[in-house]
RODO-965026 format. One line per 4 residues: number of its first residue (from 0); their letters; for each residue y, z, x of C-alpha. Coordinates in steps of 0.25 Angstrom, whole numbers, plus 5000, padded with zeros to 4 digits. Example, Ala and Ser with C-alpha at 12.3 -4.5 7.8 and 13.67 -1.06 7.14 Angstrom:
BEGIN
0 = as = 4982 5031 5049; 4996 5029 5055
//
This chain:
BEGIN
0 = xxxx = 5091 4989 4888; 5085 4986 4901; 5070 4988 4905; 5065 4989 4920
4 = xxxx = 5051 4983 4920; 5041 4987 4932; 5038 4972 4934; 5051 4964 4929
8 = xxxx = 5062 4974 4933; 5074 4976 4924; 5073 4968 4911; 5085 4967 4901
12 = xxxx = 5081 4968 4886; 5088 4964 4874; 5090 4978 4869; 5104 4984 4868
16 = xxxx = 5106 4998 4864; 5120 5003 4860; 5125 5016 4866; 5124 5023 4852
20 = xxxx = 5110 5019 4850; 5107 5023 4865; 5113 5037 4862; 5104 5039 4850
24 = xxxx = 5092 5035 4858; 5096 5045 4869; 5098 5056 4859; 5084 5054 4853
28 = xxxx = 5077 5054 4867; 5085 5066 4871; 5082 5074 4858; 5067 5070 4860
32 = xxxx = 5066 5077 4874; 5075 5088 4870; 5087 5085 4878; 5102 5081 4875
36 = xxxx = 5110 5069 4880; 5125 5069 4878; 5138 5070 4886; 5135 5084 4891
40 = xxxx = 5121 5080 4896; 5122 5065 4898; 5110 5063 4906; 5096 5064 4901
44 = xxxx = 5081 5063 4906; 5069 5064 4898; 5055 5059 4895; 5050 5051 4883
48 = xxxx = 5037 5054 4876; 5030 5043 4884; 5034 5049 4897; 5045 5039 4900
52 = xxxx = 5057 5045 4907; 5071 5044 4900; 5085 5045 4906; 5098 5044 4898
56 = xxxx = 5113 5045 4900; 5125 5046 4891; 5140 5046 4894; 5146 5052 4902
60 = xxxx = 5135 5050 4912; 5134 5036 4908; 5148 5032 4903; 5144 5018 4898
64 = xxxx = 5134 5024 4888; 5120 5030 4886; 5109 5025 4895; 5094 5027 4893
68 = xxxx = 5083 5025 4904; 5068 5026 4900; 5058 5025 4911; 5044 5022 4907
72 = xxxx = 5031 5025 4915; 5018 5017 4915; 5008 5023 4905; 4997 5020 4914
76 = xxxx = 5002 5024 4928; 5000 5015 4940; 4988 5019 4950; 4985 5016 4964
80 = xxxx = 4977 5004 4959; 4990 4998 4953; 4997 5000 4967; 4986 4993 4974
84 = xxxx = 4985 4981 4963; 5001 4980 4963; 5001 4979 4978; 5009 4992 4980
88 = xxxx = 4998 4997 4990; 4984 4992 4994; 4970 4999 4992; 4970 5004 5006
92 = xxxx = 4984 5011 5005; 4979 5016 4991; 4967 5022 4998; 4975 5028 5009
96 = xxxx = 4985 5034 4999; 4973 5040 4991; 4968 5047 5004; 4982 5052 5008
100 = xxxx = 4985 5057 4994; 4971 5064 4992; 4970 5068 5007; 4955 5070 5005
104 = xxxx = 4960 5083 4998; 4963 5089 5012; 4976 5082 5016; 4983 5076 5004
108 = xxxx = 4996 5069 5009; 5010 5072 5006; 5017 5059 5002; 5031 5054 4999
112 = xxxx = 5032 5042 4991; 5045 5035 4995; 5053 5023 4990; 5065 5018 4982
116 = xxxx = 5067 5019 4967; 5056 5012 4959; 5048 5009 4971; 5035 5015 4966
120 = xxxx = 5035 5029 4972; 5032 5037 4959; 5021 5027 4956; 5014 5028 4969
124 = xxxx = 5015 5044 4968; 5008 5043 4954; 4998 5034 4960; 4995 5044 4972
128 = xxxx = 4995 5056 4963; 4983 5049 4956; 4975 5051 4969; 4976 5066 4969
132 = xxxx = 4963 5073 4966; 4963 5077 4952; 4960 5092 4955; 4972 5094 4963
136 = xxxx = 4984 5101 4956; 4995 5091 4955; 5010 5094 4952; 5020 5083 4951
140 = xxxx = 5036 5086 4950; 5045 5075 4945; 5059 5073 4940; 5053 5064 4929
144 = xxxx = 5038 5064 4926; 5033 5051 4930; 5019 5053 4937; 5007 5050 4928
148 = xxxx = 4994 5055 4933; 4979 5058 4929; 4978 5071 4936; 4971 5083 4930
152 = xxxx = 4980 5094 4937; 4994 5088 4937; 5006 5096 4934; 5019 5089 4931
156 = xxxx = 5033 5095 4934; 5046 5089 4931; 5060 5092 4934; 5070 5097 4924
160 = xxxx = 5085 5093 4925; 5095 5103 4922; 5102 5102 4908; 5110 5110 4899
164 = xxxx = 5098 5118 4894; 5088 5117 4906; 5088 5121 4920; 5085 5111 4931
168 = xxxx = 5070 5111 4937; 5071 5103 4950; 5061 5096 4958; 5062 5107 4968
172 = xxxx = 5060 5118 4958; 5047 5111 4952; 5042 5109 4966; 5043 5123 4970
176 = xxxx = 5037 5128 4957; 5025 5117 4960; 5022 5124 4973; 5019 5137 4965
180 = xxxx = 5009 5129 4956; 4998 5127 4967; 4999 5112 4967; 4989 5103 4975
184 = xxxx = 4999 5091 4974; 5014 5090 4972; 5020 5077 4968; 5036 5076 4967
188 = xxxx = 5041 5064 4960; 5054 5062 4968; 5058 5071 4980; 5074 5071 4981
192 = xxxx = 5079 5084 4985; 5075 5099 4989; 5062 5097 4983; 5058 5089 4996
196 = xxxx = 5059 5102 5004; 5050 5110 4994; 5040 5098 4994; 5039 5097 5009
200 = xxxx = 5038 5112 5011; 5026 5112 5001; 5020 5101 5010; 5022 5109 5022
204 = xxxx = 5015 5121 5016; 5002 5114 5012; 5005 5107 4999; 4999 5093 5002
208 = xxxx = 4998 5081 4994; 5013 5081 4989; 5020 5068 4985; 5034 5064 4981
212 = xxxx = 5043 5052 4981; 5056 5050 4989; 5067 5039 4987; 5068 5032 5001
216 = xxxx = 5066 5017 5006; 5058 5020 5019; 5048 5031 5024; 5059 5034 5035
220 = xxxx = 5069 5035 5024; 5060 5045 5016; 5060 5054 5028; 5075 5054 5029
224 = xxxx = 5076 5057 5014; 5067 5068 5015; 5073 5075 5027; 5088 5073 5023
228 = xxxx = 5096 5080 5011; 5093 5082 5000; 5078 5083 5004; 5080 5089 5018
232 = xxxx = 5066 5090 5022; 5064 5095 5036; 5057 5083 5044; 5046 5093 5049
236 = xxxx = 5043 5096 5034; 5040 5081 5032; 5027 5082 5041; 5020 5087 5029
240 = xxxx = 5023 5073 5023; 5011 5063 5025; 5015 5050 5018; 5027 5042 5014
244 = xxxx = 5024 5030 5005; 5036 5020 5004; 5038 5012 4991; 5047 5000 4989
248 = xxxx = 5050 4991 4977; 5050 4977 4981; 5056 4965 4973; 5046 4953 4971
252 = xxxx = 5049 4938 4969; 5052 4935 4955; 5058 4948 4952; 5052 4962 4949
256 = xxxx = 5047 4971 4960; 5035 4978 4966; 5033 4992 4972; 5026 4993 4985
260 = xxxx = 5022 5004 4995; 5028 4999 5008; 5025 5010 5018; 5016 5022 5019
264 = xxxx = 5020 5031 5031; 5014 5045 5036; 5022 5056 5042; 5017 5056 5056
268 = xxxx = 5025 5067 5063; 5039 5071 5068; 5047 5062 5077; 5061 5067 5081
272 = xxxx = 5061 5077 5069; 5058 5065 5060; 5045 5062 5053; 5038 5050 5059
276 = xxxx = 5032 5040 5050; 5018 5033 5052; 5018 5020 5043; 5004 5018 5038
280 = xxxx = 5006 5007 5028; 5017 4997 5027; 5020 4986 5017; 5018 4972 5023
284 = xxxx = 5026 4962 5015; 5018 4950 5020; 5005 4955 5014; 5012 4963 5003
288 = xxxx = 5004 4975 5006; 5004 4988 5013; 4997 4987 5027; 4993 4998 5037
292 = xxxx = 5002 4999 5049; 4991 5003 5058; 4997 5017 5060; 4986 5027 5060
296 = xxxx = 4987 5036 5047; 4989 5051 5051; 4985 5055 5037; 4972 5048 5039
300 = xxxx = 4970 5058 5050; 4975 5070 5043; 4967 5068 5031; 4954 5065 5039
304 = xxxx = 4956 5078 5047; 4959 5086 5035; 4947 5081 5027; 4938 5082 5040
308 = xxxx = 4934 5068 5040; 4935 5057 5050; 4945 5045 5050; 4933 5036 5047
312 = xxxx = 4929 5044 5034; 4944 5044 5030; 4944 5029 5031; 4931 5028 5023
316 = xxxx = 4938 5037 5012; 4949 5027 5013; 4940 5015 5011; 4933 5022 4999
320 = xxxx = 4947 5024 4992; 4951 5010 4995; 4939 5004 4989; 4941 5012 4976
324 = xxxx = 4955 5007 4975; 4950 4992 4977; 4940 4994 4967; 4950 4999 4956
328 = xxxx = 4959 4988 4959; 4948 4977 4958; 4943 4984 4944; 4958 4985 4940
332 = xxxx = 4956 5000 4937; 4970 5005 4938; 4974 5015 4927; 4977 5029 4931
336 = xxxx = 4965 5036 4924; 4955 5026 4931; 4961 5027 4945; 4962 5042 4944
340 = xxxx = 4948 5044 4939; 4943 5035 4951; 4950 5043 4961; 4946 5056 4956
344 = xxxx = 4932 5052 4954; 4932 5048 4969; 4936 5062 4973; 4925 5067 4964
348 = xxxx = 4915 5058 4971; 4920 5062 4985; 4919 5077 4981; 4905 5075 4977
352 = xxxx = 4900 5069 4990; 4891 5078 4999; 4898 5083 5011; 4894 5077 5024
356 = xxxx = 4887 5085 5035; 4891 5084 5049; 4880 5079 5058; 4876 5090 5068
360 = xxxx = 4865 5092 5079; 4852 5100 5077; 4858 5112 5085; 4871 5112 5078
364 = xxxx = 4863 5111 5065; 4855 5124 5068; 4868 5132 5072; 4875 5128 5059
368 = xxxx = 4863 5131 5051; 4862 5145 5057; 4877 5148 5058; 4883 5141 5046
372 = xxxx = 4884 5129 5037; 4883 5115 5042; 4897 5109 5044; 4901 5100 5032
376 = xxx = 4911 5089 5034; 4918 5084 5021; 4920 5070 5019
//
């Protein structure tokens, strides 16, 4: 038996299980979840009572004998405070991500989280989903339910593989059904095939604030994967995408590894029928942190315009959020319930603030009093 540890990597134990005992264990697990595993159905996927995912194989699929893989999840999911403390991001990037995901409720961003296997894509997606206002209707679609959220209006959907007794329910079928459920936000665990076209059609018809993960090693490679088979999304459709967040798993001295966000890029238009990328943040190995590249953020302008605020006001909201994250890090408040409560309380506080009246002259004041209400500018 081998164990993969988050910090120490692969660890070999002194436990040895015979093929006969392993078959007994597999039969017990399969019976518990109401499935069969035998030569006619040699592959098995399921979920244990604690939420852990289990995969099993028997001959002829694994000719050397039965195998069992159990994937356990953190009981207390990571939060944006953990990402800041671990060095995955800094508080400024965290504040930007908060504003981009929320969009001040006027322009929530469509985001693709990209990277290699075990680079932290799903963890970041779970963290970003915690920033969604709690009153919004959130629907998640996954092959294996991994997301752990403190969200009041959250509906989880999960694909169903074909078997002898059950018809397949694919990611694309679930996404098409989700679009009939009036979602405010859609999150897809992993985009691999024709569901990509369905998702980008949804983005282009007004479904904002969508998120999904893609396996790719760079932002440019992410674009190539999305626009070539089996996804085959038209380049013009990618204009509805706002952000690509790149992840990388790095080996550290002394063994083990760390996960880092190494690049955050915006879609900035089409160039020769290919989406052009503006890299806003890039990983700096010397300082071991994400740094601003100096390229102006188009999303900063889009969100400010949609919310009818100035860029100066946007920057003030950015500063407020950064201070909140810095405070949580200093006080070591990092559990999901506390972080979610702080974020949602901030939304309530901003909603209760009085609207700011535009300064106008006496003559204009008289006209507006006679012919209509004073113009109110929301902050």
